[in-house]
N, C-alpha and C positions, 0 to 999 in steps of 0.2 A: 624269730628275731635272731640276727647274727650275733655270735659271741666272739670276742677277740682275746688273744693271750694277754695275761696281766704283765705289766712292765716288770723287768728285772729289778730287784732291790739292790741299790748301790749303797755300800756301807758308808756311813757318815765319817768323814776324815776327822782325826783327833784335833782338838782345839790347839792351835799353835801356842807354844810357851817360849820362854827365853832360850835362846840358842846357846848350847854348851859345846865347846870343843871336845871331841873325843880324846880319850887318853888310853894308854895301854892298860891302866888299872881299872878304868871304868868305861867300857865300850857303850856306844849309844843304844837306846832302846828302840827296836823296830816296831812298826804298827802291827797289830794282831792280824795274822793271815788266816783265810778260810781253809778248812781241810779239803782235800781232793773229793771226798764223798759229798760234802755240802755243795760244792760247785756242781758236781754231776747231778745231784738231786734237783737243784734249781734249774739247770738246763733241761733236764728231763721233764720237769713240770711245765716249762715254757713250751717245749716241743709237743707235749700232750695236749696243752690248750690249743696250740695251733692246729693239731690234727682234728680236734673236736670242731673247731671253726670250719675247717675244710669239709668235714663230713656234713656239717649243717648246710653248707652251700650246695653240696652234692644232693642232699635231701630235697632242697628247694628245686633243683633242676629235675630230679626224678619225678617229683610231684607235678611239675609243669608238663613233663612228657606224658605222665599218666592222665592228665586232664586234656591232653591233645585230642583224644577221641571225642570227648564232650565238645571241645571247641569245633571240631569238624562237623559234628552233628548239628549243633546249634547254629554254626556259621552257614552251613548249606540250607538249613531251615530258613534262616533269615533271607538268604538269596532267593529261595523259592517263593517265600511270602512276597518279597519285593517284586518278583517277576509276575506273579499272579495278580498282585494289586494293580498293576498297570492295565489289566483287562477287566477284572471283576470287582475291584475295590478291596480295601484292607480287611473288613470283617469276613467276607467270603473267602479271601485268600488264606486268612488265618485258620478258618474252619477246615478248608481242604487239606492244609498241611497237617493239622491235628488229626484228621481222619487217616491220612497216609501214615502218620507216626503210629497210631493205634494198630493199623494193619501190620506194619513191620514188627511191632512189639509182639504180635502173635507168633511170628516166626522165631523171634529171639527167645521167647519163653519156652516154646516147644523144643528148640535146639538145646537149651540148657537142661530141659527134662530128659533129652536123649543123651546127655553127658557131653555135649559138644559146645565149645566156646564160640560165641558169635561176635562179630564186630558191631560197633555202634551203627545205627542207621545213617545212610548218606542220601541226601535229597538231591534230585536232578530236576531242575525246572522243566515243566511240561512233559516229563517222562516218568515222574513218580519218585520212588525211593528204592533203595537196595541195601542189603546187608551182605557181609562176607562171612564164610565159615569154611572150615576144612571139610573134606569129603565125609559122607555118611557111611563110608566103608562098604560093607556087603549087605546092606539092609535097605531094600527098596520100600519096605513098609514104613521105615522111619522117614525116608524121603517124602512119602505120601503124607504122613502125619504132619511133618513140618510144612509141606506145601499147603495143606488145608487149614492149618492153624491161623495163617494170615487172614484169609477171607472170613473165617469164623469170627475172629475178634473184630475184624473190620466191619462186618455186618452188624455186630452188636453195637459198635460205635455209631453206625448210620441209623440203627433203630433208636438209639438214645436221642438222636436229632429229631426223630418223629415225635417222641414223647415231649420234648421241649417245644416243638412246633404246636402240638395240640394244647399245651398249657399256656403258651404265650400268644399264639396266633401270628407270630412273626414269620413271614414267608421265607426269610433267609434260611431258617432251620429246615424248612421244607425242601429248599433247593439243595442244601448240604446233604440231606438224607437221600435225595434222588441221585445226586452225583456219587455219593458214597456207595449206594447199591450198585450203580452202574460200573464203577471202578472195580468193585469186588467181583461182579459178574464177568467183566472182561478178563480178569485175571484167572478165571476158571476155564477159559478156552484151553482145550487139551493139546497144548503145544509147549514144549520146553523152550525157553526157561520160565514160562508163566506157571503160576501155581497149579492150574489144572493139568499141565503137562507133568508136573511132579507127582500129582495124584495118579496119573495114568501109569506111572512106573510100577505101581503096585497092582494095577488092574490089568490093563492090556496095552503094552507100549505101541502096538499097531494103531491105536487111536491117535497117535501123533500124526500119522499120515492124514487122517480124517480132519483133524484140527488144522493142519497146515493147508489143506485144500480149502477149508472154510475161510481161512485168513486171505488166501489168494482171491477168492470171490469177493470178500469184503474190501480188499484193496482196490478192486476194479469198480465196485458199486459205489463206494464212498471213500475215495482216496484220502489218506490221512498219513502224515509223517510218522506218527507213533506206530500205526499198523505196519507200515513199510519196514520200520526198524525191527519190530518184533518178527516180521516175516523173514528178514535176512538172518537175524540171530537164531530164530527157530530152525530155519533150513540148515544152517551150519551145525547146530547142536544135534539135530536129528541125524544128519549124515555122520557126525562123529560117533554118536552112540551106536548106531547100527553097524558101522564099520568095526568099532571096538568089539561089539557083540559077536560078529562073524569070526573074528580072530581071537576070541577069548577062550580060555580053558573052561572045562565043565564046572570047576569050582567058581570061576568068575561069573558064569552064567547063572549061578545060584542066586545072584543079586535080584533077578527078576522072578524067582520062584517064591511066591507068597502063598501061604496056606489059604484054602478056599474060603474059610470063615472070615479071615482078615480081608480077603479080596472083596467079599460080599459087604462087609462093614464099610470099607472105604467107598465102595460104589454107592451104598445107601446114603452115606453122608454127603457125597459129591452131588448126587441127584437132588436130595432134599435141600441142599444149600442153594442150588440153581433155582429150584422152584420158589423158595422163600425170597430170594433176591428179585425174581421176576414179579412176585406179588408186591414186594416193597416198592419197586419202581412204578408199578401200576398205581399204587395208593398215593404216591407222592408226585406223580407226573402232572406237570402244568405246562401248557404251550409257551408261556413266557417265563419259564423257570430261571433262565440265566439272563433275561433281558434287563 
């Protein structure tokens, strides 16, 4: 609530009495005057109240700016839901956006565990969602952990849909589970900027070439705008990373030097996650899933 400065107090004029001519013996009586300090104190009080009101307004503006991130997240979520609704209907569109949100929150949670501040998720219709964060510095292992955190939490969200489907028998939950497993599996393709490509940073970056080749084949076998976009972005990112690696110093190349134990652990999680997602897709597959 805004506060405003109190009005200045104006002294009440004296009650008029009979007019008396001044004389040398008896000069007229002047109205009582405020001291300089009293006037300064009153003006200082009014200025202080005005300053408080200004700070209150600034606080409202700053709070609005702080909530801008939430506005962007929920605004882009609403746009995505509206876009998906035109194809699959509102319930399914809401479920897909919720699964994407769970996936992205996996990245956000792990980034914060790594001590890195992440932006709020931004949703892009028919392309998914994304978050922004500053560089992970010289730690490819941290990049792999952040990359895998999204599919892990996203797979848990899809598995929860399976539980609801089994309890209710409503096939919309089966469809959501299947698509959730599929989206997380697609994200594990070993190409940057997909999550699988980030995991390869800690295993063997040369797998980016294998993943890129697989995407090229997929683009010819089943042309899809999303695959083409990922192919273009992946090609540019692979070229940038390998170019930077060739011209980097030995200290910068330490980014990709991960202890064998950690490399083995990342590889085991990566392969196990792929296997579980394939099993989940097989269990929830139905020819008319999205019909």
